[in-house]
C-alpha positions as CSV (number, residue, x, y, z in Angstrom):
1,X,0.0,0.0,0.0
2,X,1.2,3.5,-0.8
3,X,1.9,6.2,1.7
4,X,-1.2,8.2,0.5
5,X,-3.4,5.1,1.1
6,X,-2.2,4.6,4.6
7,X,-2.5,8.3,5.5
8,X,-6.0,8.4,4.1
9,X,-7.0,5.3,6.1
10,X,-5.8,6.9,9.3
11,X,-7.8,10.1,8.5
12,X,-10.9,8.1,7.8
13,X,-10.7,6.3,11.1
14,X,-10.8,9.7,13.0
15,X,-13.6,11.0,10.8
16,X,-11.6,13.5,8.7
17,X,-13.1,12.6,5.3
18,X,-12.3,15.8,3.5
19,X,-8.6,15.6,4.4
20,X,-8.6,11.9,3.4
21,X,-10.0,12.9,0.1
22,X,-7.3,15.5,-0.4
23,X,-4.6,12.9,0.5
24,X,-6.1,10.4,-2.0
25,X,-6.3,12.9,-4.8
26,X,-2.7,13.9,-4.1
27,X,-1.7,10.3,-4.4
28,X,-3.7,9.8,-7.6
29,X,-2.0,12.8,-9.1
30,X,1.2,10.7,-9.1
31,X,-0.5,7.3,-9.7
32,X,-3.8,7.9,-11.6
33,X,-4.4,4.2,-12.2
34,X,-3.9,3.0,-8.7
35,X,-6.9,0.8,-8.0
36,X,-6.5,0.9,-4.2
37,X,-6.5,4.6,-4.1
38,X,-9.5,4.9,-6.5
39,X,-11.5,2.4,-4.5
40,X,-10.8,4.1,-1.2
41,X,-11.6,7.5,-2.8
42,X,-15.0,6.1,-3.9
43,X,-15.6,5.0,-0.3
44,X,-14.7,8.5,1.0
45,X,-16.9,10.2,-1.5
46,X,-19.8,7.9,-0.7
47,X,-19.4,8.7,3.0
48,X,-19.7,12.4,2.0
49,X,-22.8,11.5,0.0
50,X,-21.3,12.5,-3.4
51,X,-22.6,9.3,-5.0
52,X,-22.2,10.1,-8.7
53,X,-18.5,11.0,-8.1
54,X,-18.1,7.9,-6.0
55,X,-19.4,5.7,-8.8
56,X,-17.1,7.4,-11.3
57,X,-14.1,6.8,-9.1
58,X,-14.9,3.1,-8.5
59,X,-15.6,2.6,-12.2
60,X,-12.0,3.9,-12.8
61,X,-10.7,1.5,-10.2
62,X,-12.4,-1.4,-12.0
63,X,-11.0,-0.3,-15.3
64,X,-7.5,-0.3,-13.7
65,X,-8.0,-3.6,-12.0
66,X,-11.0,-5.6,-13.3
67,X,-10.4,-8.6,-11.0
68,X,-10.4,-6.6,-7.8
69,X,-13.3,-7.8,-5.7
70,X,-13.2,-4.8,-3.3
71,X,-13.8,-2.5,-6.2
72,X,-16.9,-4.4,-7.3
73,X,-18.2,-4.4,-3.8
74,X,-17.7,-0.7,-3.5
75,X,-19.4,-0.2,-6.8
76,X,-22.4,-2.1,-5.5
77,X,-22.6,0.2,-2.5
78,X,-22.5,3.3,-4.7
79,X,-25.2,1.9,-7.0
80,X,-27.4,1.1,-4.0
81,X,-27.0,4.7,-2.8
82,X,-28.2,5.8,-6.3
83,X,-31.2,3.4,-6.0
84,X,-30.0,1.3,-8.9
85,X,-30.7,-2.0,-7.2
86,X,-30.4,-4.4,-10.2
87,X,-27.0,-3.0,-11.2
88,X,-26.0,-3.2,-7.5
89,X,-26.9,-6.9,-7.3
90,X,-24.9,-7.6,-10.4
91,X,-21.8,-5.8,-9.0
92,X,-22.1,-7.6,-5.6
93,X,-22.4,-11.0,-7.3
94,X,-19.3,-10.2,-9.2
95,X,-17.5,-9.3,-6.0
96,X,-18.6,-12.6,-4.5
97,X,-17.5,-14.5,-7.6
98,X,-14.0,-13.0,-7.4
99,X,-13.6,-13.5,-3.7
100,X,-16.0,-16.2,-2.5
101,X,-14.2,-16.6,0.9
102,X,-14.4,-12.8,1.7
103,X,-17.4,-12.3,4.1
104,X,-17.6,-8.6,3.2
105,X,-18.7,-9.4,-0.4
106,X,-21.6,-11.6,0.9
107,X,-22.7,-8.9,3.3
108,X,-22.8,-6.4,0.4
109,X,-24.8,-8.9,-1.7
110,X,-27.2,-9.3,1.2
111,X,-27.8,-5.6,1.4
112,X,-28.2,-5.3,-2.4
113,X,-30.8,-8.2,-2.4
114,X,-32.7,-6.7,0.5
115,X,-33.2,-3.4,-1.3
116,X,-35.7,-4.9,-3.8
117,X,-37.2,-7.0,-1.0
118,X,-35.7,-10.3,-2.0
119,X,-35.4,-11.1,1.7
120,X,-35.0,-14.9,1.4
121,X,-32.0,-14.6,-0.9
122,X,-30.6,-11.7,1.2
123,X,-30.9,-13.8,4.4
124,X,-29.0,-16.7,2.7
125,X,-26.2,-14.3,1.6
126,X,-25.9,-12.7,5.1
127,X,-25.8,-16.1,6.9
128,X,-23.2,-17.4,4.5
129,X,-21.0,-14.4,5.2
130,X,-21.6,-14.9,9.0
131,X,-20.5,-18.6,8.6
132,X,-17.2,-17.2,7.3
133,X,-16.9,-14.5,10.0
134,X,-19.2,-15.4,12.9
135,X,-18.1,-12.4,15.0
136,X,-18.5,-9.8,12.3
137,X,-20.4,-6.7,13.6
138,X,-21.0,-5.7,10.0
139,X,-22.6,-9.1,9.2
140,X,-24.8,-9.1,12.3
141,X,-26.0,-5.5,11.6
142,X,-26.7,-6.4,7.9
143,X,-28.8,-9.4,9.1
144,X,-30.6,-7.2,11.7
145,X,-31.3,-4.6,9.0
146,X,-32.8,-6.9,6.5
147,X,-34.8,-8.8,9.2
148,X,-36.2,-5.4,10.3
149,X,-37.2,-4.5,6.8
150,X,-38.8,-7.9,6.4
151,X,-40.9,-7.3,9.5
152,X,-39.1,-9.8,11.8
153,X,-38.5,-7.4,14.6
154,X,-37.5,-10.0,17.3
155,X,-34.9,-11.6,15.0
156,X,-33.6,-8.1,14.1
157,X,-33.3,-7.1,17.7
158,X,-31.4,-10.3,18.6
159,X,-28.9,-9.8,15.8
160,X,-28.5,-6.1,16.6
161,X,-27.9,-6.8,20.3
162,X,-25.4,-9.5,19.4
163,X,-23.5,-6.9,17.3
164,X,-23.5,-4.4,20.2
165,X,-22.3,-7.0,22.6
166,X,-19.1,-7.2,20.5
167,X,-18.9,-3.4,19.8
168,X,-21.1,-1.4,22.3
169,X,-20.0,1.9,20.7
170,X,-21.2,1.1,17.1
171,X,-23.3,4.1,16.2
172,X,-25.4,2.3,13.5
173,X,-26.1,-0.6,15.8
174,X,-27.4,1.7,18.5
175,X,-29.5,3.6,16.0
176,X,-31.0,0.3,14.8
177,X,-31.8,-0.7,18.4
178,X,-33.4,2.8,18.9
179,X,-35.6,2.3,15.8
180,X,-36.6,-1.2,16.9
181,X,-37.6,0.3,20.3
182,X,-39.6,2.8,18.4
183,X,-41.5,0.1,16.6
184,X,-42.3,-1.5,20.0
185,X,-43.4,1.9,21.3
186,X,-40.6,2.1,23.8
187,X,-40.7,5.9,23.3
188,X,-38.4,7.2,26.1
189,X,-35.8,4.5,25.6
190,X,-35.7,5.1,21.8
191,X,-35.4,8.8,22.0
192,X,-32.8,8.6,24.7
193,X,-30.6,6.4,22.5
194,X,-31.1,8.6,19.5
195,X,-30.1,11.7,21.5
196,X,-27.0,9.9,22.7
197,X,-26.0,8.9,19.2
198,X,-26.6,12.4,17.9
199,X,-24.5,13.9,20.8
200,X,-21.6,11.6,19.9
201,X,-21.9,12.3,16.2
202,X,-22.6,16.1,16.1
203,X,-21.5,16.4,12.5
204,X,-24.2,14.0,11.3
205,X,-27.3,14.4,13.5
206,X,-30.2,12.3,12.3
207,X,-33.0,14.8,13.0
208,X,-35.5,13.0,10.8
209,X,-35.2,9.8,12.9
210,X,-35.9,11.8,16.0
211,X,-39.2,13.0,14.6
212,X,-40.5,9.4,14.5
213,X,-43.1,9.7,17.3
214,X,-45.0,12.3,15.2
215,X,-44.5,10.6,11.9
216,X,-45.2,7.1,13.1
217,X,-48.4,8.3,14.8
218,X,-49.6,9.9,11.6
219,X,-48.6,6.8,9.6
220,X,-50.6,4.5,11.9
221,X,-53.6,6.7,11.9
222,X,-53.7,6.9,8.1
223,X,-54.1,3.1,7.9
224,X,-57.2,2.8,9.9
225,X,-58.5,6.2,11.0
226,X,-59.7,6.9,7.4
227,X,-61.7,3.6,7.5
228,X,-63.1,4.5,10.9
229,X,-64.2,7.9,9.7
230,X,-66.0,6.5,6.7
231,X,-67.8,4.0,8.9
232,X,-69.0,6.9,11.1
233,X,-70.3,8.6,7.9
234,X,-72.1,5.5,6.8
235,X,-73.7,5.2,10.2
236,X,-74.7,8.8,10.1
237,X,-76.3,8.4,6.7
238,X,-78.1,5.3,7.8
239,X,-79.4,7.2,10.8
240,X,-81.2,9.6,8.5
241,X,-83.5,6.7,7.5
242,X,-83.4,4.4,10.5
243,X,-83.7,6.3,13.8
244,X,-82.4,3.2,15.8
245,X,-78.9,3.7,14.3
246,X,-78.5,7.3,15.6
247,X,-77.3,6.4,19.1
248,X,-74.9,3.6,18.0
249,X,-73.4,5.8,15.3
250,X,-72.7,8.6,17.7
251,X,-71.2,6.2,20.3
252,X,-69.0,4.8,17.5
253,X,-67.8,8.3,16.6
254,X,-67.0,9.2,20.2
255,X,-65.2,5.8,20.6
256,X,-63.0,6.3,17.6
257,X,-62.1,9.9,18.7
258,X,-61.2,8.7,22.2
259,X,-59.0,5.9,20.8
260,X,-57.1,8.3,18.5
261,X,-56.7,10.8,21.4
262,X,-55.5,8.1,23.7
263,X,-53.0,6.6,21.2
264,X,-51.6,10.1,20.5
265,X,-51.1,10.8,24.2
266,X,-49.5,7.3,24.6
267,X,-46.9,8.2,22.0
268,X,-46.4,12.0,22.2
269,X,-46.4,12.6,26.0
270,X,-43.4,10.3,26.7
271,X,-41.6,11.8,23.7
272,X,-41.8,15.3,25.1
273,X,-40.6,18.3,23.1
274,X,-37.7,16.6,21.3
275,X,-39.6,15.5,18.2
276,X,-41.1,18.9,17.7
277,X,-37.8,20.6,18.1
278,X,-36.1,18.3,15.6
279,X,-39.0,18.8,13.2
280,X,-37.9,22.5,12.9
281,X,-34.6,21.2,11.5
282,X,-36.1,18.8,9.0
283,X,-36.4,19.5,5.3
284,X,-39.1,22.1,4.6
285,X,-41.5,19.9,2.8
286,X,-41.3,17.2,5.5
287,X,-41.8,19.8,8.1
288,X,-44.8,21.4,6.5
289,X,-46.5,18.1,5.5
290,X,-46.1,16.7,9.0
291,X,-47.6,19.8,10.6
292,X,-50.4,19.9,8.1
293,X,-51.1,16.2,8.7
294,X,-51.1,16.7,12.5
295,X,-53.6,19.6,12.2
296,X,-55.8,17.5,9.8
297,X,-56.0,14.7,12.3
298,X,-56.8,17.1,15.1
299,X,-59.6,18.6,13.1
300,X,-61.0,15.2,12.1
301,X,-61.1,14.1,15.7
302,X,-62.8,17.3,16.8
303,X,-65.4,16.8,14.1
304,X,-66.1,13.2,15.2
305,X,-66.5,14.4,18.8
306,X,-68.8,17.2,17.7
307,X,-70.9,14.7,15.8
308,X,-71.0,12.4,18.8
309,X,-72.3,15.2,21.0
310,X,-74.7,16.9,18.5
311,X,-75.7,14.2,16.0
312,X,-75.4,16.5,13.0
313,X,-74.6,14.1,10.2
314,X,-72.8,16.7,8.1
315,X,-70.0,16.9,10.7
316,X,-69.1,13.3,9.8
317,X,-69.1,14.3,6.2
318,X,-66.6,17.1,6.9
319,X,-64.4,14.6,8.8
320,X,-64.4,12.3,5.7
321,X,-63.3,15.2,3.5
322,X,-60.1,15.4,5.6
323,X,-59.0,11.9,4.4
324,X,-57.6,13.0,1.0
325,X,-55.9,15.9,2.7
326,X,-54.3,13.4,5.1
327,X,-53.1,11.1,2.3
328,X,-51.8,14.1,0.4
329,X,-49.8,15.2,3.4
330,X,-48.5,11.6,3.6
331,X,-47.2,11.7,0.0
332,X,-45.6,15.0,0.6
333,X,-44.0,13.8,3.8
334,X,-42.6,10.7,2.1
335,X,-41.0,12.8,-0.6
336,X,-39.8,15.4,1.9
337,X,-38.1,12.8,4.0
338,X,-35.8,11.9,1.1
339,X,-35.1,15.5,0.0
340,X,-31.8,15.6,1.8
341,X,-30.8,12.2,0.2
342,X,-28.5,13.0,-2.8
343,X,-28.9,9.5,-4.1
344,X,-32.7,9.7,-4.1
345,X,-32.7,13.2,-5.7
346,X,-30.2,12.0,-8.4
347,X,-32.5,9.0,-9.1
348,X,-35.5,11.3,-9.4
349,X,-33.5,13.5,-11.9
350,X,-32.6,10.5,-13.9
351,X,-36.3,9.4,-13.9
352,X,-37.4,12.9,-15.0
353,X,-34.8,12.8,-17.8
354,X,-36.1,9.4,-18.9
355,X,-39.7,10.8,-19.0
356,X,-38.5,13.7,-21.1
357,X,-36.7,11.5,-23.5
358,X,-39.8,9.3,-23.8
359,X,-42.0,12.3,-24.4
360,X,-39.6,13.6,-27.1
361,X,-39.5,10.2,-28.8
362,X,-43.3,9.9,-28.6
363,X,-43.6,13.4,-30.1
364,X,-41.2,12.6,-32.9
365,X,-43.1,9.3,-33.6
366,X,-46.4,11.2,-33.9
367,X,-44.9,13.8,-36.2
368,X,-43.4,11.1,-38.4
369,X,-46.6,9.1,-38.4
370,X,-48.7,12.1,-39.3
371,X,-46.3,12.9,-42.1
372,X,-46.5,9.4,-43.5
373,X,-50.2,9.4,-43.3
374,X,-50.4,12.7,-45.1
375,X,-48.0,11.5,-47.9
376,X,-50.0,8.2,-48.2
377,X,-53.3,10.2,-48.5
378,X,-51.8,12.5,-51.2
379,X,-50.5,9.6,-53.2
380,X,-53.9,7.8,-53.1
381,X,-55.6,11.0,-54.1
């Protein structure tokens, strides 16, 4: 390994990515085809979230050394960051083919397979990597991550805690445990862990994760509160014809409003002010969509309570009109949560470019077809 490579590795270990990048570029000025330097540069650029530049660097590394497994694995990581899952799987498979006894390649393949939700194959790859390195923290966290995505929370927690037993200071492992606690509604413990992780990594605070009590509440309510509100409206409309339905419909409305209020208190009271303070630092679209969704839910609950107390059927109709607003806020929130992800935004730009190209091709096809039809008509005439 060159001096520039060793120096860059030392800088990366203490978190000085910009200085590591400068050292690598200085080394590449003398040896532009050094595959080790190019692969490490791609890693540093990916850590700095410059994914297109990272992919360009690792492509140069593969050109310089096509049989280097580490370069193909790093290429798979960059492609995953750019949401190019199919290409990432191909690159990870090539890394495994070139170095079948390297557990890192199997872990990368597992992550690439988990991205398009091919969980069974991803699990096999992760377990194979762990059979090669049973005490690998990376492998255990990879397994925990894909089990969490697959909905197997208990298995995910076991794997994550096993990783933290080996390295209690691992930031990602602690973040993963915090999010698993969140999914089990262990609100205080989850936010305490997230605060500790953010305090120890002030350069990269994950403010979006710390807003989970508000966002998870809205997500849970969207799934069933809309149905509950529609049921109340149906009962209210039936009550216009059958008087015996009036009282049960009003009781149902009050019950649904009480359940939503109780659930909101169960989540938001233990969370305190932290999620709302972090929401101020979130991307603007996420911030506004979350606040609008919260206000919409509050208004819908108030309307259901008003219907339960007064029996005016049109109040339930107004509550139902809040459902499309709630789902619109959900779509804006989902997009806003990814606005600070350069890989996601780059993928959206590529998709927009594809649509523009498709539109241009369609327009050209229509012009050519119209021209051919006109010529054919003139010839027949």
